[in-house]
C-alpha positions in Angstrom: -5.5 0.3 -38.9 -7.4 -2.2 -36.8 -4.6 -3.1 -34.4 -3.7 0.5 -33.6 -7.4 1.4 -33.1 -7.8 -1.4 -30.6 -4.7 -0.4 -28.8 -5.9 3.3 -28.6 -9.2 2.1 -27.3 -7.5 0.0 -24.7 -5.4 3.0 -23.5 -8.5 5.2 -23.5 -10.3 2.7 -21.3 -7.4 2.8 -18.9 -7.4 6.6 -18.9 -11.1 6.8 -18.1 -10.7 4.3 -15.3 -7.7 6.3 -13.9 -9.8 9.5 -13.9 -12.6 7.7 -12.1 -10.1 6.3 -9.5 -8.6 9.7 -8.8 -12.0 11.3 -8.3 -13.4 8.5 -6.1 -10.3 7.7 -4.2 -7.7 10.4 -4.2 -4.2 9.5 -2.9 -3.5 9.8 0.8 -1.4 12.7 2.1 1.5 12.1 4.4 2.6 13.8 7.6 4.5 16.7 5.9 1.5 17.6 3.8 -1.4 17.1 6.1 0.3 18.1 9.4 0.4 15.9 12.6 2.9 14.3 14.9 5.9 12.1 14.5 7.2 10.0 17.4 10.4 8.1 17.6 10.3 5.2 20.0 13.3 3.3 21.3 13.1 -0.2 22.8 15.1 -0.8 26.0 16.6 -4.0 27.3 15.2 -5.2 30.6 17.4 -7.9 32.3 14.9 -8.2 35.2 12.3 -9.6 32.8 14.8 -11.7 30.8 15.2 -9.2 27.9 19.0 -8.8 27.5 18.9 -8.1 23.7 16.6 -6.3 21.4 16.0 -8.9 18.6 14.1 -8.4 15.3 11.3 -10.5 16.7 10.9 -8.2 19.7 10.8 -5.2 17.3 8.2 -6.9 15.2 6.1 -7.5 18.2 6.6 -3.9 19.4 5.6 -2.6 16.0 2.4 -4.7 16.0 1.5 -3.4 19.5 2.0 0.2 18.4 -0.2 -0.4 15.3 -3.0 -1.8 17.5 -2.8 1.2 19.8 -2.8 3.7 16.9 -5.9 1.9 15.6 -7.5 2.5 19.0 -6.7 6.2 18.7 -8.6 6.3 15.4 -5.7 7.7 13.4 -6.1 6.9 9.7 -3.1 6.7 7.3 -0.6 6.3 10.1 2.9 5.0 9.1 5.1 2.9 11.4 8.6 2.2 10.3 11.5 0.3 11.8 14.6 2.4 12.2 17.9 0.8 13.0 17.9 -2.1 15.4 15.9 -0.7 18.2 13.7 2.2 17.1 10.3 2.8 15.6 9.3 5.9 13.8 5.6 6.6 14.1 4.0 9.2 11.8 0.5 10.3 12.7 -1.1 12.6 10.1 -3.9 14.8 11.3 -3.2 14.3 15.1 -3.7 17.5 17.0 -2.9 16.1 20.4 0.6 14.5 20.2 0.8 14.3 24.0 -2.2 12.0 24.1 -0.6 9.8 21.4 2.6 9.7 23.4 0.8 8.6 26.5 -1.1 5.8 24.7 1.7 4.5 22.5 4.3 4.7 25.2 2.7 2.1 27.4 3.0 -1.7 27.0 0.3 -4.1 25.9 -1.8 -5.8 28.6 -2.9 -9.4 28.0 -5.1 -11.3 30.4 -7.2 -14.5 30.5 -10.7 -14.3 31.9 -13.5 -16.8 32.5 -17.0 -16.4 31.4 -19.5 -15.7 34.2 -22.1 -18.2 35.2 -25.5 -17.6 33.7 -24.2 -15.9 30.6 -23.8 -19.0 28.5 -26.4 -17.9 25.9 -25.2 -14.3 25.7 -21.7 -14.7 24.3 -22.8 -15.6 20.7 -25.2 -12.7 20.6 -22.7 -10.2 21.9 -20.1 -11.4 19.4 -22.5 -11.0 16.5 -23.4 -7.5 17.6 -19.8 -6.5 17.9 -19.0 -8.0 14.5 -21.9 -6.1 12.9 -20.8 -2.8 14.5 -17.2 -3.5 13.3 -18.3 -4.1 9.7 -20.4 -0.9 9.9 -17.4 0.9 11.2 -15.3 -0.1 8.2 -18.1 1.0 5.8 -18.3 4.4 7.4 -14.6 5.0 7.6 -14.5 7.1 4.4 -17.9 8.6 4.9 -18.6 12.3 5.5 -21.6 11.5 7.7 -20.2 12.6 11.0 -23.4 11.8 12.9 -23.5 8.3 11.6 -19.8 7.8 12.4 -20.3 9.1 16.0 -23.3 6.9 16.6 -21.5 3.8 15.2 -18.4 4.5 17.3 -20.6 4.8 20.4 -22.3 1.5 19.6 -19.0 -0.2 18.8 -17.5 0.8 22.2 -20.7 -0.3 24.0 -20.5 -3.7 22.3 -16.9 -4.0 23.6 -18.0 -3.1 27.1 -20.9 -5.5 27.0 -18.6 -8.3 26.0 -16.2 -7.4 28.9 -19.2 -7.5 31.3 -19.8 -11.2 30.8 -16.2 -12.2 31.8 -14.4 -12.0 35.1 -10.7 -11.7 35.7 -8.7 -14.8 36.9 -5.3 -13.2 37.6 -3.7 -15.0 34.6 -2.0 -12.3 32.5 0.4 -12.0 29.7 3.3 -11.7 32.0 3.0 -15.4 32.8 2.9 -16.4 29.1 6.3 -17.6 27.9 5.5 -18.1 24.2 2.7 -18.4 21.6 3.3 -19.8 18.1 1.2 -20.9 15.2 1.3 -24.7 14.8 -0.3 -27.2 12.3 -3.0 -29.4 13.6 -2.1 -32.3 11.3 -5.6 -32.4 9.7 -4.5 -30.7 6.5 -2.3 -28.0 5.1 -4.9 -25.3 5.8 -5.6 -26.3 9.4 -3.7 -24.4 12.1 -3.8 -23.8 15.8 -2.0 -21.5 18.3 0.2 -23.2 20.9 0.7 -21.5 24.3 3.4 -22.0 26.9 3.0 -20.6 30.5 5.5 -20.3 33.3 5.0 -22.3 36.5 2.6 -19.8 38.1 0.7 -19.2 34.9 0.4 -23.0 34.4 -1.2 -23.4 37.8 -3.6 -20.6 37.2 -4.5 -21.9 33.8 -5.2 -25.3 35.1 -7.4 -23.8 37.9 -9.3 -21.6 35.4 -9.9 -24.4 32.9 -11.0 -26.8 35.6 -13.8 -24.4 36.6 -15.2 -23.8 33.2 -14.5 -27.2 31.5 -17.7 -28.8 30.2 -19.9 -25.9 31.4 -20.4 -24.3 28.0 -18.6 -21.2 29.2 -15.6 -19.8 27.3 -12.1 -18.7 28.2 -11.8 -15.0 27.2 -8.5 -13.8 25.9 -8.3 -10.0 26.2 -5.6 -7.7 24.7 -5.8 -4.2 26.0 -9.3 -4.9 27.3 -10.5 -6.1 23.9 -11.6 -9.7 23.4 -9.5 -11.3 20.7 -10.4 -15.0 21.2 -12.9 -17.0 23.2 -12.1 -20.7 23.1 -14.2 -23.3 24.9 -12.8 -26.0 27.3 -13.9 -29.6 26.8 -15.7 -31.6 29.5 -12.7 -33.9 29.8 -10.9 -31.1 31.7 -13.8 -30.5 34.2 -12.5 -30.6 37.7 -8.8 -31.2 36.8 -8.1 -28.5 34.2 -5.4 -28.4 31.5 -2.1 -29.1 33.3 1.5 -28.9 32.3 1.6 -25.1 31.4 0.8 -25.8 27.8 -2.4 -25.4 25.8 -3.6 -24.9 22.2 -6.3 -22.6 20.9 -8.1 -24.3 18.1 -10.7 -23.0 15.6 -11.0 -22.2 11.9 -7.4 -20.9 11.7 -5.4 -20.5 8.5 -1.6 -19.9 8.7 -2.1 -16.2 8.5 -4.8 -15.9 11.1 -3.0 -18.3 13.5 0.2 -16.2 13.1 -1.8 -13.0 13.7 -3.3 -14.4 17.0 0.1 -15.7 18.1 1.6 -12.2 17.5 -1.2 -10.6 19.5 -0.5 -13.0 22.4 3.2 -12.5 22.3 2.6 -8.7 22.4 1.3 -9.1 25.9 3.9 -11.7 26.8 6.9 -9.5 25.8 6.4 -6.1 27.5 9.4 -4.3 26.1 10.1 -1.0 27.8 9.7 1.8 25.2 11.1 5.3 25.6 9.9 8.2 23.4 13.2 9.9 22.3 11.6 12.4 20.0 8.2 14.0 19.6 7.9 16.3 16.6 4.8 18.2 15.4 4.2 19.4 11.9 1.6 22.2 11.6 -1.3 21.9 9.2 -0.5 25.3 7.8 2.9 24.2 6.7 1.4 21.2 5.1 -1.2 23.3 3.1 1.6 25.6 1.9 3.6 22.6 0.8 0.7 21.1 -1.2 0.1 24.5 -2.9 3.8 24.9 -3.8 4.0 21.3 -5.1 0.9 21.8 -7.3 2.4 25.0 -8.7 5.8 23.3 -9.4 4.1 20.3 -11.0 1.8 22.3 -13.3 4.6 24.7 -14.3 7.0 21.8 -15.0 4.4 20.0 -17.1 3.4 23.1 -19.1 7.1 23.9 -19.9 7.7 20.4 -21.1 4.5 20.4 -23.2 5.4 23.7 -24.9 8.9 22.7 -25.6 7.9 19.5 -27.3 5.5 21.2 -29.6 7.9 24.0 -30.5 10.8 21.7 -31.2 9.1 18.6 -32.6 6.0 20.1 -34.2 3.4 17.4 -34.8 5.5 14.7 -33.1 5.5 17.0 -30.0 1.7 17.0 -30.0 1.8 13.2 -29.9 4.3 13.3 -27.0 2.1 15.8 -25.2 -0.9 13.6 -25.4 1.1 10.7 -24.2 2.6 12.8 -21.4 -0.8 14.0 -20.1 -2.1 10.4 -20.2 1.0 9.3 -18.4 0.5 11.9 -15.6 -3.1 10.9 -15.1 -2.4 7.1 -15.0 0.6 7.6 -12.7 -1.4 9.7 -10.3 -4.2 7.1 -10.3 -1.6 4.4 -9.6 -0.7 6.1 -6.3 -4.3 5.6 -5.2 -4.5 2.0 -6.4 -1.2 1.1 -4.6 -2.1 3.0 -1.4 0.9 5.3 -1.7 1.0 8.0 0.9 2.1 11.1 -0.8 4.9 13.1 0.9 7.0 16.1 -0.3 9.8 13.8 -1.5 7.2 11.6 -3.2 5.7 14.5 -5.1 9.3 15.5 -6.0 9.7 12.0 -7.5 6.5 12.4 -9.4 7.5 15.8 -10.9 11.0 14.4 -11.7 9.4 11.4 -13.5 7.3 13.9 -15.6 10.6 15.3 -17.0 12.0 11.8 -17.5 8.8 10.5 -19.1 9.4 12.5 -22.2 13.0 11.0 -22.7 11.6 8.0 -24.5 9.7 10.2 -26.9 12.8 12.3 -27.6 14.8 9.2 -28.4 12.1 7.9 -30.7 11.6 11.2 -32.5 15.3 11.7 -33.1 15.7 8.3 -34.5 12.7 8.9 -36.7 14.2 12.1 -38.0 17.5 10.3 -38.8 15.5 7.8 -40.9 13.7 10.6 -42.7 17.0 12.3 -43.5 18.3 9.0 -44.9 15.5 9.0 -47.4 13.1 6.3 -46.0 9.4 6.7 -46.2 7.5 8.3 -43.4 5.8 5.1 -42.3 9.1 3.1 -42.4 10.9 5.9 -40.5 8.4 5.8 -37.7 8.7 2.1 -37.4 12.4 2.2 -37.5 12.5 5.0 -35.0 10.6 3.0 -32.4 12.6 -0.2 -33.2 16.1 1.5 -32.9 15.2 3.6 -29.9 13.8 0.7 -27.8 17.1 -0.7 -26.6 18.2 2.8 -25.3 14.8 3.3 -23.7 14.9 0.0 -22.0 18.5 0.4 -20.7 17.9 3.9 -19.3 14.7 3.0 -17.5 16.0 -0.3 -16.1 18.9 1.5 -14.5 16.5 4.0 -13.0 14.4 1.2 -11.7 17.4 -0.5 -10.1 18.2 2.8 -8.3 14.5 3.0 -7.1 14.7 -0.6 -5.9 17.8 0.1 -3.9 16.4 3.3 -2.4 13.2 1.4 -1.4 15.1 -1.5 0.1 17.7 0.4 2.0 15.8 3.6 2.7 13.0 4.4 5.1 10.2 6.9 5.5 10.2 9.7 3.0 13.1 8.1 0.9 10.9 5.1 0.3 8.0 7.4 -0.8 10.4 9.0 -3.3 11.5 5.6 -4.7 7.9 4.3 -5.1 6.6 7.4 -6.9 9.6 7.6 -9.2 9.5 3.8 -9.9 5.8 3.9 -10.8 6.4 6.9 -13.0 9.2 5.2 -14.9 7.1 2.0 -15.6 4.1 4.1 -16.7 6.2 6.3 -19.0 7.6 3.1 -20.7 4.0 1.9 -21.3 2.7 5.2 -22.8 5.8 5.7 -24.9 5.8 2.3 -26.6 2.0 1.9 -26.9 0.2 5.3 -27.0 2.9 7.3 -28.8 3.4 4.7 -31.5 -0.3 4.1 -32.1 -1.0 7.9 -32.3 1.9 8.4 -34.8 0.8 5.5 -37.0 -2.8 6.7 -36.9 -1.7 10.2 -37.9 0.5 9.3 -40.8 -2.3 7.2 -42.2 -4.0 10.5 -42.9 -2.5 12.4 -46.0 -3.2 15.7 -44.3 -0.5 15.0 -41.7 2.3 14.0 -44.1 3.7 17.5 -44.9 7.5 17.7 -44.1 7.2 21.0 -42.2 4.9 19.2 -39.7 7.9 17.2 -38.7 10.5 20.0 -38.6 11.9 19.0 -41.9 12.4 20.9 -45.1 11.8 17.8 -47.2 11.6 14.1 -46.8 14.2 13.5 -49.6 13.2 10.3 -51.5 10.0 9.8 -49.6 6.9 9.0 -51.7 3.4 9.4 -50.5 2.4 6.4 -52.6 5.1 4.4 -50.8 3.6 5.3 -47.5 0.2 4.4 -48.7 1.5 1.0 -49.8 3.3 0.4 -46.5 0.1 1.3 -44.5 -1.9 -1.0 -46.8 0.6 -3.8 -46.1 0.2 -3.3 -42.3 -3.6 -3.4 -42.7 -3.3 -6.7 -44.5 -0.9 -8.0 -41.8 -3.5 -7.0 -39.2 -6.1 -9.2 -40.8 -3.8 -12.1 -40.8 -2.8 -11.6 -37.2 -6.0 -10.4 -35.8 -5.2 -11.8 -32.4 -1.9 -9.9 -32.1 -2.1 -7.1 -29.5 0.1 -4.3 -28.2 3.0 -2.6 -29.8 5.6 -5.2 -30.6 8.9 -3.6 -31.2 
């Protein structure tokens, strides 16, 4: 059966890839499994600085600032979620010093504009290249176990940042004087963008003074966020002596829409210092996380084994087919978590375990339909085909309704609820794939072998009018159909 063999080979290739993915890149563990800290930040209005309302844009900027600060803390797999209209929930897995995280995250971003020192014109390019190289190496070593290399790279990276700071001097122009920063098209094409800046009166004067001093000298204007250089535009000779006036300027370069928006958001982060109050600081111990992982593993393995045993006892050889499909489903689903970057939490694992029980539903529907066809006197091959065909509408309806519920939970929920929705949704999609491809192909491959056509193998006393020769003829017909439709793939129901 050429078509079924190709389909089984395809599923086997996916399974091998899934196993490799799980081994090389296991799913990330969330706060409740790994231990760490959870902070709840609440943004406050500040009428003195013109912030009379907490808008979605302010919360977006606040979230970005917090993300930048967490990256500075070196926390991997952190999660930052918007909660309500004015709160951020920050989950920091593996953080052993939540007080330090509270101090760093609770401050506001500092943005300032600095001018390059005289005599350093040739240094900037070299310093930027060194920092870029250390940054690339830092990403490469992120998942490495070589702690010595990581420490050396981190020291070199911090030194490159300090060296860059050393060739700039402060001008007094800070983010408090920046009114707005937005991405704007240059007019030179759909992929050409720039960042437009607007200063207040004092900022406009300082900006004009600074740009007049460095215009045409080859020195750059350094834009620093939290003491880290994020951009270093040059000032043309036409502004030498008079500077860029009017309180407006643009930063040009090789910007796409995404990179221009990113820089504008960084600049607005300094321009909108929203007061943030930490209203909750909760710590989860690593011991509790380890116990949770162990309990979850026990529950998952026990649930899977019970389902496997039940299917074999009740459905006999059909149950063996379902068990193979179920094990394949579990491996592929778990690998999908790594591929999608899902952070596993306790509710997420609960969704995965629940989906294991639900994954067998499709096989149950198919097998019961197949038995009905056998009792009606149809051949084994025709019964299997009819079982899949007649069960498909029920399988589709039940899984679509579950996916709708998952989508609603993901859209309206937050935090752990979203994790539950993602894991359950991925499980439902994978179970549909294994049921209508792997299960069908395995069953058709089995019944093509005369040794697997005994009625007792299917929990039946007899197949009624079934004829072994009729089955052979039906399988021969399918082989002939395969040759005519050699390009047909998959299990078409």
